[in-house]
C-alpha positions in Angstrom: 13.0 48.9 8.1 12.5 51.4 10.9 9.1 52.6 12.3 8.5 55.9 14.2 5.3 57.3 15.6 4.7 61.0 15.5 2.0 63.6 15.2 2.0 65.1 11.8 -0.2 67.9 10.5 -2.6 67.9 7.5 -2.4 70.6 4.9 -5.3 72.2 6.7 -3.4 72.4 10.0 -5.3 69.5 11.8 -3.3 66.9 13.7 -2.5 63.6 11.9 -1.2 60.8 14.1 1.2 58.8 11.9 3.7 56.0 11.7 6.6 56.7 9.3 8.4 53.8 7.7 12.0 54.0 6.4 13.6 51.3 4.3 17.2 50.6 3.3 18.4 52.2 0.0 17.4 50.1 -3.0 14.3 48.6 -1.4 11.7 47.7 -4.0 8.7 50.0 -4.5 6.5 46.9 -4.1 8.0 46.0 -0.8 7.4 49.6 0.5 3.8 49.5 -0.7 3.1 46.0 0.7 4.5 47.1 4.1 2.3 50.2 4.2 -0.8 48.2 3.2 0.0 45.6 5.9 0.4 48.2 8.6 -2.7 50.0 7.5 -4.7 46.8 7.8 -3.3 46.2 11.3 -4.4 49.7 12.3 -7.8 49.1 10.8 -8.3 45.8 12.7 -7.1 47.4 15.9 -9.3 50.5 15.6 -12.4 50.4 17.9 -15.7 50.5 16.0 -16.7 53.7 17.7 -13.8 55.6 16.1 -14.6 57.5 12.8 -11.1 58.3 11.5 -9.8 57.1 8.2 -6.6 55.2 7.8 -4.5 56.4 4.8 -1.1 55.7 3.3 1.4 57.8 1.5 4.5 56.4 -0.2 7.8 57.7 -1.5 10.7 55.8 -3.1 12.2 54.2 0.1 9.9 55.5 2.7 6.2 56.1 3.5 3.7 56.7 6.2 0.4 55.4 7.5 -1.6 58.2 9.0 -5.0 58.8 10.6 -7.4 61.4 9.0 -9.2 62.3 12.1 -13.0 62.8 12.0 -13.1 65.7 14.5 -9.4 66.4 15.2 -10.2 67.0 18.9 -7.4 66.7 21.4 -9.1 63.6 22.8 -9.4 61.9 19.4 -5.8 62.8 18.6 -4.6 61.3 21.9 -6.6 58.1 21.2 -5.1 57.8 17.8 -1.5 58.4 19.0 -2.1 55.8 21.8 -3.2 53.2 19.3 -0.3 53.8 16.9 2.2 53.8 19.8 0.8 50.5 21.0 1.1 48.9 17.6 4.7 50.0 17.1 5.6 48.8 20.6 
C-alpha cells in the first residue's frame, strides 16, 4: 500500500487536505475499507479538540482517500490540516 498527502478540492472549490491510499491489484474491498477506517481513526485521535473539521473517507476498488472537510476553509485551517496529515504519513 502507498500513501500520499495532497491538497484536493471539494466540489464547491474549497480546499480538502487528503491522504490517498493505493493498493496492489486484487486487494480485497474489505482490506481497503478497513485501512481507510483505521487511518480516519488515527486522524481523529490526532486532531486537536479546537479543530472543527470533519474526517471523511471515500473508497474505490483498489484505492481510496481520507480527507478533511474543513469548517472554514481558511488558509490557516488548510495549513493546519495539511501539517497534521503530513505528520501522520511521516
